[in-house]
Steps between C-alpha positions, in 0.01 A plus 500: 500500500746235642299190390458632147868572463625170654474183305498260790211353694665636813396854400140382452507331843632810666225707351240245616654516841469880488129476409447245779645739756264777360201256529436527127396131427394551144830667405689230688322231308559679171873488567489134632312406175787612292731268685231217512448502126866520408688189388737324736833671541814310377585410861157354552475276190554180696311604817169354581209748445446569877864624520470740206451879549200491275332238718580702820355809332169317442505370856540854629226633269258254656603598844414859422173403343401305811621769740331780311173308417527576126222375269449159344539620143833650594608179665379285211704712255812447717443131516458475116826691459670255751362200307620652170846553644524154638262278301679175594485557868209277615490648856352819371182349358359379835586839652303674225207277539504538879496870447 
């Protein structure tokens, strides 16, 4: 499989896009979660969180969750992962509580 053989997040994103076109939201989220939970790439070390690929992957995950009406437990698990990845980012805590 392309994403398994490639070492970049670009491959994971391409696979997520493939699943999006096939309307397979859980598979898409699975691939996006790999990107979301990965550390910042060297080119992103100095970027603010909202400009990092990981952050954008979490944003996309929640867009899918809203559009597909996925369950609260699923959403809560994704929020916990987002908070674990960006514990210093205070803007996430109100979002989680509003959820």
